[in-house]
VEXVEXVO-907397 format. One record per residue (C-alpha): residue in one letter; x negated, y, z. Coordinates in nm, 4 decimals. Example, Ala and Ser with C-alpha at 12.3 -4.5 7.8 and 13.67 -1.06 7.14 Angstrom:
REC  resn  xx  yy  zz
REC  A  -1.2300  -0.4500  0.7800 .
REC  S  -1.3670  -0.1060  0.7140 .
//
This chain:
REC  resn  xx  yy  zz
REC  X  -2.0888  -5.6355  -1.5789 .
REC  X  -2.3567  -5.4222  -1.4387 .
REC  X  -2.2744  -5.2557  -1.0872 .
REC  X  -2.1145  -4.9435  -1.1329 .
REC  X  -2.3119  -4.6289  -1.0478 .
REC  X  -2.1417  -4.3934  -0.8427 .
REC  X  -2.4345  -4.1670  -0.7982 .
REC  X  -2.7606  -4.0238  -0.9870 .
REC  X  -3.0375  -3.8565  -0.8527 .
REC  X  -3.2037  -3.6038  -1.0007 .
REC  X  -3.4901  -3.3997  -0.8233 .
REC  X  -3.3580  -3.3276  -0.5217 .
REC  X  -3.0105  -3.3388  -0.5813 .
REC  X  -2.7866  -3.6618  -0.5389 .
REC  X  -2.4895  -3.6059  -0.8402 .
REC  X  -2.1921  -3.7749  -0.7907 .
REC  X  -2.0821  -3.9555  -1.1098 .
REC  X  -1.7155  -4.0701  -1.0279 .
REC  X  -1.4946  -3.8386  -1.0467 .
REC  X  -1.7226  -3.5403  -1.1025 .
REC  X  -1.8018  -3.3563  -1.4255 .
REC  X  -2.1129  -3.1430  -1.4478 .
REC  X  -2.2834  -2.8601  -1.6764 .
REC  X  -2.6201  -2.9212  -1.8167 .
REC  X  -2.7227  -2.5579  -2.0181 .
REC  X  -2.9288  -2.5713  -2.3080 .
REC  X  -3.2583  -2.3536  -2.3263 .
REC  X  -3.3879  -2.3716  -2.6462 .
REC  X  -3.7209  -2.2855  -2.7216 .
REC  X  -3.7472  -2.2897  -3.0631 .
REC  X  -3.7577  -2.1032  -3.3752 .
REC  X  -3.5517  -2.3225  -3.5354 .
REC  X  -3.2860  -2.5115  -3.3387 .
REC  X  -2.9321  -2.5158  -3.5170 .
REC  X  -2.7492  -2.3301  -3.2850 .
REC  X  -2.9639  -2.0622  -3.0908 .
REC  X  -3.2773  -2.0929  -3.2552 .
REC  X  -3.5537  -1.7931  -3.1820 .
REC  X  -3.3679  -1.6860  -2.9076 .
REC  X  -3.5449  -1.8203  -2.5794 .
REC  X  -3.8536  -1.8425  -2.7366 .
REC  X  -4.0432  -1.5452  -2.4781 .
REC  X  -4.1095  -1.6152  -2.1075 .
REC  X  -3.8917  -1.3240  -2.0059 .
REC  X  -3.6122  -1.4168  -2.2198 .
REC  X  -3.6098  -1.7754  -2.1467 .
REC  X  -3.6190  -1.7146  -1.8183 .
REC  X  -3.3130  -1.4410  -1.8282 .
REC  X  -3.1040  -1.7234  -1.9717 .
REC  X  -3.1668  -1.9571  -1.7397 .
REC  X  -3.0721  -1.7140  -1.4467 .
REC  X  -2.7786  -1.6566  -1.7136 .
REC  X  -2.6524  -2.0246  -1.6906 .
REC  X  -2.7146  -2.0586  -1.2958 .
REC  X  -2.4565  -1.8159  -1.2188 .
REC  X  -2.2189  -1.9154  -1.4569 .
REC  X  -2.2388  -2.2196  -1.3271 .
REC  X  -2.5250  -2.4497  -1.4952 .
REC  X  -2.5920  -2.7504  -1.2309 .
REC  X  -2.9090  -2.8591  -1.4791 .
REC  X  -3.1031  -2.7006  -1.7104 .
REC  X  -3.2552  -2.8886  -2.0250 .
REC  X  -3.5545  -2.7497  -2.2153 .
REC  X  -3.6103  -2.8410  -2.5729 .
REC  X  -3.9025  -2.7686  -2.7388 .
REC  X  -3.9014  -2.9120  -3.0707 .
REC  X  -3.5131  -2.8995  -3.2948 .
REC  X  -3.3702  -3.2577  -3.3530 .
REC  X  -3.0817  -3.0936  -3.5965 .
REC  X  -3.0918  -3.2843  -3.9207 .
REC  X  -3.3517  -3.2478  -4.1535 .
REC  X  -3.5519  -3.0473  -3.8488 .
REC  X  -3.9067  -2.9884  -3.8448 .
REC  X  -4.1213  -3.2064  -3.6736 .
REC  X  -4.3779  -3.0080  -3.4766 .
REC  X  -4.7125  -3.1816  -3.3216 .
REC  X  -4.7205  -3.2703  -2.9214 .
REC  X  -4.9308  -3.0185  -2.8694 .
REC  X  -4.6773  -2.7231  -3.0069 .
REC  X  -4.4038  -2.9098  -2.7980 .
REC  X  -4.6175  -2.8606  -2.4979 .
REC  X  -4.7015  -2.5064  -2.5402 .
REC  X  -4.3302  -2.3959  -2.5991 .
REC  X  -4.1987  -2.6610  -2.3013 .
REC  X  -4.4638  -2.6747  -2.0302 .
REC  X  -4.5064  -2.3259  -1.8903 .
REC  X  -4.1444  -2.2357  -1.8922 .
REC  X  -4.0262  -2.5760  -1.7121 .
REC  X  -4.3406  -2.4541  -1.4548 .
REC  X  -4.1788  -2.1142  -1.3954 .
REC  X  -3.8241  -2.2337  -1.4070 .
REC  X  -3.9140  -2.4539  -1.0983 .
REC  X  -4.1018  -2.1639  -0.9438 .
REC  X  -3.8316  -1.9536  -0.9354 .
REC  X  -3.5191  -2.1391  -0.9367 .
REC  X  -3.3651  -2.4400  -0.7421 .
REC  X  -3.2478  -2.6706  -1.0110 .
REC  X  -3.2909  -2.9525  -1.1612 .
REC  X  -3.4774  -2.9065  -1.5032 .
REC  X  -3.4718  -3.1876  -1.8057 .
REC  X  -3.7240  -3.2133  -2.0700 .
REC  X  -3.5212  -3.2968  -2.3921 .
REC  X  -3.8269  -3.4715  -2.5489 .
REC  X  -3.8659  -3.8185  -2.7118 .
REC  X  -4.2459  -3.8117  -2.7118 .
REC  X  -4.4381  -3.9784  -2.3855 .
REC  X  -4.6946  -3.6701  -2.4256 .
REC  X  -4.4612  -3.3834  -2.4036 .
REC  X  -4.2663  -3.5899  -2.1337 .
REC  X  -4.5500  -3.6779  -1.9320 .
REC  X  -4.6569  -3.2664  -1.9537 .
REC  X  -4.3318  -3.1776  -1.8452 .
REC  X  -4.2894  -3.3937  -1.5749 .
REC  X  -4.6676  -3.2498  -1.4202 .
REC  X  -4.5513  -2.8978  -1.4991 .
REC  X  -4.1964  -3.0238  -1.2550 .
REC  X  -3.9139  -3.1408  -1.4721 .
REC  X  -3.6906  -3.3929  -1.2842 .
REC  X  -3.5256  -3.5697  -1.5848 .
REC  X  -3.6429  -3.6712  -1.9550 .
REC  X  -3.3407  -3.6526  -2.1939 .
REC  X  -3.4142  -3.8757  -2.4881 .
REC  X  -3.2419  -3.8839  -2.8308 .
REC  X  -3.3875  -4.2299  -2.8933 .
REC  X  -3.2997  -4.3889  -2.6132 .
REC  X  -3.6737  -4.4860  -2.5514 .
REC  X  -3.7344  -4.7116  -2.8869 .
REC  X  -3.9111  -4.3974  -3.0401 .
REC  X  -4.1957  -4.3884  -2.8227 .
REC  X  -4.2631  -4.7245  -2.6695 .
REC  X  -4.5045  -4.5418  -2.3575 .
REC  X  -4.2349  -4.3693  -2.2500 .
REC  X  -4.0744  -4.5561  -2.0223 .
REC  X  -4.3041  -4.6084  -1.8289 .
REC  X  -4.4178  -4.2746  -1.8152 .
REC  X  -4.0889  -4.1803  -1.6641 .
REC  X  -4.0688  -4.4829  -1.4391 .
REC  X  -4.4196  -4.4143  -1.2723 .
REC  X  -4.3043  -4.0195  -1.2478 .
REC  X  -3.9936  -4.1479  -1.0738 .
REC  X  -3.7725  -3.9126  -1.3363 .
REC  X  -3.4310  -3.9512  -1.3954 .
REC  X  -3.3601  -4.0009  -1.7429 .
REC  X  -3.0481  -3.9550  -2.0698 .
REC  X  -3.1020  -4.2449  -2.3076 .
REC  X  -2.8865  -4.1252  -2.5735 .
REC  X  -2.7525  -4.3581  -2.8513 .
REC  X  -2.9600  -4.3134  -3.2107 .
REC  X  -3.0159  -4.4686  -3.5369 .
REC  X  -3.1407  -4.4123  -3.8741 .
REC  X  -2.8657  -4.4964  -4.0696 .
REC  X  -2.4559  -4.5167  -3.9875 .
REC  X  -2.4305  -4.8776  -4.1082 .
REC  X  -2.1967  -5.0744  -3.8990 .
REC  X  -1.9971  -5.3577  -3.9310 .
REC  X  -1.7969  -5.2994  -3.5901 .
REC  X  -1.9278  -4.9320  -3.4555 .
REC  X  -1.8100  -4.9193  -3.0817 .
REC  X  -1.9326  -5.2666  -3.0000 .
REC  X  -2.2868  -5.2023  -3.2095 .
REC  X  -2.3065  -4.8453  -2.9955 .
REC  X  -2.2623  -5.0744  -2.6797 .
REC  X  -2.5372  -5.2850  -2.8011 .
REC  X  -2.7474  -5.0586  -2.8933 .
REC  X  -2.7211  -4.8591  -2.5318 .
REC  X  -2.7740  -5.2270  -2.3884 .
REC  X  -3.0977  -5.2175  -2.5372 .
REC  X  -3.1793  -4.9064  -2.3863 .
REC  X  -3.1257  -5.0574  -2.0670 .
REC  X  -3.3291  -5.3455  -2.1069 .
REC  X  -3.6078  -5.1532  -2.2413 .
REC  X  -3.5510  -4.9195  -1.8902 .
REC  X  -3.5313  -5.1901  -1.6912 .
REC  X  -3.8450  -5.3563  -1.7969 .
REC  X  -4.0315  -5.0724  -1.7313 .
REC  X  -3.8910  -5.0632  -1.3623 .
REC  X  -3.6504  -4.7142  -1.4122 .
REC  X  -3.4017  -4.7671  -1.1450 .
REC  X  -3.0831  -4.7843  -1.2062 .
REC  X  -2.9625  -4.4593  -0.9998 .
REC  X  -3.2092  -4.2408  -1.2490 .
REC  X  -3.0347  -4.3310  -1.5600 .
REC  X  -2.7258  -4.1454  -1.8157 .
REC  X  -2.6161  -4.2738  -2.1108 .
REC  X  -2.5133  -4.0244  -2.4030 .
REC  X  -2.3216  -4.1499  -2.7313 .
REC  X  -2.5347  -3.9212  -2.9393 .
REC  X  -2.2478  -3.7147  -3.0969 .
REC  X  -2.4210  -3.6400  -3.4304 .
REC  X  -2.6864  -3.8191  -3.4082 .
REC  X  -2.6738  -4.1842  -3.6895 .
REC  X  -2.3131  -4.1166  -3.6834 .
REC  X  -2.0869  -4.0286  -3.9939 .
REC  X  -1.7971  -3.7169  -3.9164 .
REC  X  -1.5411  -4.0051  -3.8780 .
REC  X  -1.7556  -4.2179  -3.6491 .
REC  X  -1.8424  -3.8907  -3.4262 .
REC  X  -1.4445  -3.8370  -3.3703 .
REC  X  -1.4077  -4.2147  -3.3151 .
REC  X  -1.7298  -4.1780  -3.0435 .
REC  X  -1.5383  -3.9459  -2.8697 .
REC  X  -1.2213  -4.0528  -2.8688 .
REC  X  -1.3293  -4.3392  -2.7078 .
REC  X  -1.5746  -4.2462  -2.4523 .
REC  X  -1.3516  -4.4043  -2.1808 .
REC  X  -1.4926  -4.7597  -2.3096 .
REC  X  -1.8777  -4.6775  -2.2516 .
REC  X  -1.7994  -4.6771  -1.8636 .
REC  X  -1.8168  -5.0454  -1.8438 .
REC  X  -2.1624  -5.0114  -1.8897 .
REC  X  -2.2215  -4.8764  -1.5837 .
REC  X  -2.3438  -4.5892  -1.5807 .
REC  X  -2.2600  -4.2038  -1.5833 .
REC  X  -2.2108  -4.0592  -1.9484 .
REC  X  -2.3677  -3.7179  -2.0914 .
REC  X  -2.1309  -3.5508  -2.3354 .
REC  X  -2.3076  -3.3683  -2.5743 .
REC  X  -2.0886  -3.1653  -2.8828 .
REC  X  -2.1891  -2.8087  -2.8426 .
REC  X  -2.1120  -2.6314  -3.1608 .
REC  X  -2.2068  -2.9351  -3.3629 .
REC  X  -2.1341  -3.0322  -3.6810 .
REC  X  -1.8652  -3.2662  -3.6122 .
REC  X  -1.6371  -2.9554  -3.4595 .
REC  X  -1.7924  -2.7603  -3.7759 .
REC  X  -1.6465  -2.9859  -4.0290 .
REC  X  -1.3586  -3.0111  -3.8382 .
REC  X  -1.2296  -2.6375  -3.8037 .
REC  X  -1.3953  -2.4790  -4.1296 .
REC  X  -1.5876  -2.2768  -3.8855 .
REC  X  -1.9833  -2.1874  -3.8720 .
REC  X  -2.2100  -2.2340  -3.5333 .
REC  X  -2.0992  -1.9181  -3.4024 .
REC  X  -1.7316  -1.9691  -3.4227 .
REC  X  -1.7026  -2.3069  -3.2438 .
REC  X  -1.6420  -2.2665  -2.9012 .
REC  X  -1.2551  -2.3675  -2.8804 .
REC  X  -1.4105  -2.6586  -3.0527 .
REC  X  -1.6491  -2.7545  -2.8204 .
REC  X  -1.3945  -2.6504  -2.4998 .
REC  X  -1.1576  -2.9570  -2.6732 .
REC  X  -1.4088  -3.2124  -2.6386 .
REC  X  -1.5651  -3.1617  -2.3217 .
REC  X  -1.1862  -3.1651  -2.1839 .
REC  X  -1.1654  -3.4960  -2.3731 .
REC  X  -1.4624  -3.6111  -2.2173 .
REC  X  -1.3664  -3.5158  -1.8636 .
REC  X  -1.0523  -3.7147  -1.9470 .
REC  X  -1.2289  -4.0296  -1.9971 .
REC  X  -1.4721  -4.0163  -1.6999 .
REC  X  -1.7903  -3.8116  -1.8583 .
REC  X  -2.0017  -3.7014  -1.5716 .
REC  X  -2.1607  -3.4585  -1.7575 .
REC  X  -2.1870  -3.2154  -2.0415 .
REC  X  -2.4666  -3.0487  -2.2414 .
REC  X  -2.3775  -2.7255  -2.3423 .
REC  X  -2.4534  -2.3657  -2.4452 .
REC  X  -2.1736  -2.1864  -2.3301 .
REC  X  -2.1447  -2.2452  -1.9253 .
REC  X  -1.9028  -2.0167  -1.7896 .
REC  X  -1.5853  -2.1142  -2.0454 .
REC  X  -1.6923  -2.4667  -2.0195 .
REC  X  -1.7109  -2.4808  -1.6519 .
REC  X  -1.3730  -2.3359  -1.6062 .
REC  X  -1.2243  -2.5561  -1.8386 .
REC  X  -1.3981  -2.8552  -1.6413 .
REC  X  -1.2100  -2.7009  -1.3785 .
REC  X  -0.8742  -2.6978  -1.4574 .
REC  X  -0.8842  -3.0345  -1.6372 .
REC  X  -1.0135  -3.1966  -1.3280 .
REC  X  -0.7296  -3.0015  -1.1045 .
REC  X  -0.4878  -3.2121  -1.3903 .
REC  X  -0.6638  -3.4874  -1.3460 .
REC  X  -0.6239  -3.5078  -0.9949 .
REC  X  -0.2482  -3.5827  -0.9898 .
REC  X  -0.2700  -3.8829  -1.2351 .
//
């Protein structure tokens, strides 16, 4: 088994990956994201939201310039850069907090890293753009490698998900990305059926055998909407339930829209877990 990473460096901050859970606050600077599309496309609105998330307890800000919801419209690299690079630069000027760029494209990642981003959050686990791993390695940035497929056909779901993530790790290692710069994400809502998403959440603890910090991203997603038969704006309680499950399973990060509520849930869950 891979040596277990107990710390991960993101920007100038070290995160304890064993026994603590941190908040990655979502900042979608897109007109069409499934939950908050269009709300933070202006610089002022985006920076106000960043300040709010930091006050509420965010540990990382994740900036996304292209919606990755099902059926999303792809945009050019140039458009994605125009949406994200300037905002990242301003966040780094005004706030002392690690910033992530949510992209799977090497040109967008490079522009974001040059603007000051500390982490590349790749929904394709370095398998979409062959140049991306090298850019991350050369920059010294951290990365989050998400599990994804272009289909939902598995013979043994959990086994194959771990095999897919090991392939992403192999790409990262070949490029020279350091072990203490890698986070893994099971990819809830990507390349999975409704039932497979529930199974992935249920069996999160199995991913810890890979030896890397785990990020859970379920906030307001369709698996919650389908379970509770609720629209996007009414999925907070379902999100909080998955955050509790993630913390109990040993996840180190949760990526969420509602920072304050998830922060409080994490504190409570960690207090109880401390007696386990």
